[in-house]
C-alpha positions in Angstrom: 61.5 -113.5 186.5 62.0 -110.8 189.1 60.6 -107.2 189.1 64.1 -106.0 188.6 64.5 -108.1 185.5 61.4 -106.4 183.9 62.2 -103.0 185.2 65.9 -102.9 184.3 65.8 -104.6 180.9 62.9 -102.9 179.3 59.7 -103.9 177.4 60.3 -107.7 177.2 63.2 -108.2 179.6 62.9 -111.4 181.6 59.8 -112.6 179.8 59.4 -116.2 178.6 58.4 -116.6 175.0 54.9 -117.3 176.2 54.8 -114.2 178.4 56.2 -112.1 175.6 53.5 -113.3 173.2 50.8 -112.7 175.6 52.0 -109.1 176.4 52.4 -108.3 172.6 48.9 -109.7 171.9 47.6 -107.5 174.7 49.4 -104.4 173.3 48.1 -105.1 169.8 44.5 -105.7 171.1 44.6 -102.5 173.1 46.3 -100.4 170.4 44.5 -101.3 167.2 40.9 -101.6 166.1 39.6 -104.4 163.9 40.7 -102.5 160.7 44.3 -102.1 161.9 43.9 -98.4 162.8 45.6 -97.2 165.9 43.2 -95.9 168.6 43.8 -92.4 170.0 46.6 -92.3 172.6 44.3 -91.5 175.5 42.2 -94.6 174.6 45.4 -96.8 174.3 46.5 -95.8 177.7 43.2 -96.8 179.2 42.9 -100.0 177.2 46.4 -101.2 178.1 45.9 -100.5 181.7 42.5 -102.2 181.8 43.9 -105.3 180.1 47.1 -105.4 182.2 45.0 -105.1 185.4 42.7 -107.9 184.2 45.8 -110.1 183.4 47.3 -109.4 186.7 44.1 -110.2 188.6 43.8 -113.4 186.6 47.3 -114.4 187.9 49.7 -113.4 185.1 52.8 -112.6 187.0 54.4 -110.8 184.1 51.4 -108.4 184.1 51.9 -107.6 187.8 55.6 -106.7 186.9 54.6 -104.6 183.9 52.1 -102.7 185.9 54.7 -101.9 188.5 57.3 -100.9 186.0 54.8 -98.7 184.1 53.6 -97.0 187.3 57.2 -96.2 188.3 57.9 -94.9 184.9 54.8 -92.7 185.1 55.8 -91.4 188.5 59.2 -90.5 187.2 57.7 -88.8 184.1 55.4 -86.7 186.3 58.4 -85.7 188.5 60.5 -84.7 185.5 57.7 -82.7 183.9 57.1 -80.9 187.3 60.8 -80.4 188.0 61.5 -78.8 184.7 58.8 -76.2 185.4 60.5 -75.3 188.6 63.9 -74.6 187.1 63.7 -72.3 184.1 66.3 -70.1 182.5 66.0 -67.5 179.7 68.6 -67.3 177.0 69.1 -64.9 174.1 69.6 -66.2 170.6 70.0 -63.1 168.4 66.7 -61.2 168.6 64.9 -64.2 170.2 64.6 -64.9 173.9 64.0 -68.6 174.7 62.9 -70.0 178.0 64.1 -73.5 178.7 64.6 -75.9 181.6 67.7 -75.3 183.6 68.0 -79.0 184.2 69.4 -81.6 181.8 69.3 -85.4 182.0 72.8 -86.8 182.4 73.9 -90.4 181.9 75.6 -91.9 184.9 76.9 -95.3 186.0 76.3 -96.9 189.3 79.1 -98.8 191.1 78.1 -102.0 189.3 78.5 -100.2 186.0 74.7 -100.1 185.2 73.6 -97.0 183.3 71.0 -94.6 184.8 69.9 -91.0 184.2 70.0 -88.1 186.7 68.8 -84.6 186.3 71.6 -82.0 186.6 71.4 -78.2 186.9 73.1 -76.4 184.1 75.3 -74.6 186.6 76.7 -77.9 187.9 77.8 -79.2 184.4 81.4 -80.0 183.7 83.1 -79.3 180.4 82.8 -83.0 179.5 79.1 -83.0 180.4 78.4 -80.0 178.2 80.1 -81.7 175.3 78.1 -84.8 175.9 74.9 -82.7 175.9 76.0 -81.0 172.7 76.6 -84.4 171.1 73.2 -85.7 172.2 71.5 -82.6 170.9 73.1 -83.0 167.5 72.0 -86.6 167.4 68.4 -85.5 168.2 68.7 -82.7 165.5 69.8 -85.2 162.9 66.8 -87.4 163.9 64.5 -84.4 163.3 66.2 -83.7 160.0 65.7 -87.3 158.9 62.0 -87.3 159.8 61.6 -83.9 158.0 63.3 -85.3 154.9 61.1 -88.3 154.9 58.0 -86.2 155.2 59.3 -84.0 152.4 59.7 -87.0 150.1 56.1 -88.0 150.8 54.9 -84.5 150.1 56.7 -84.5 146.8 55.2 -87.9 145.9 51.7 -86.7 146.6 52.2 -83.4 144.6 53.8 -85.3 141.7 51.0 -87.9 141.5 48.2 -85.5 142.4 47.0 -88.0 144.9 46.5 -86.6 148.4 47.0 -89.8 150.5 50.4 -91.5 150.8 49.0 -95.1 150.3 47.2 -94.4 147.0 50.1 -92.2 145.8 52.4 -95.1 146.3 50.0 -97.3 144.4 50.1 -94.8 141.5 53.9 -95.1 141.2 53.7 -98.9 141.8 55.9 -98.9 144.9 55.7 -99.9 148.5 56.6 -97.3 151.2 59.9 -99.1 151.8 60.8 -99.1 148.1 59.9 -95.5 147.6 61.9 -94.3 150.6 64.8 -96.4 149.8 65.3 -95.2 146.2 67.7 -92.3 145.7 65.6 -89.2 145.8 65.6 -86.9 142.7 67.2 -83.6 143.2 64.7 -81.0 144.4 64.8 -77.6 142.9 65.1 -74.9 145.6 
């Protein structure tokens, strides 16, 4: 396995089954307590880093590659966050004025055909790129609508059962979360 394999192909790219199992065990151990509850995000970050570092120091080659990949991703994240504060534009939407980054992430292909992303200034976008950004934004908006609709269904469940935790409310109607969310929702009066 090369660094490029892990970096290019994602979380488990280039891993043997044994390496994949070791990494997933590390993530589970770092992310969940003994009762199966997720630790706070800041603790998970530290716990994953501590365990990856220990695995790399113990000679696990996959851990060295993951540390390198994650460090590079962190550096890119920091750059993008900083860059978007450097290039801001105000835009009017009716009575509202909204400030937003004047840089968008565009999908590009290198000469080999591999996909990558590159920041582009709004002023430099072509019509096709604006259309692509609109399509991506609609996809994101649909995802937000879907998440909202799921949460609305859970709110309705708790209100109807009088139980203020999702798990016990599901128990009250005798359904699993999957069963409840997959059933056709009743019409909700506006």
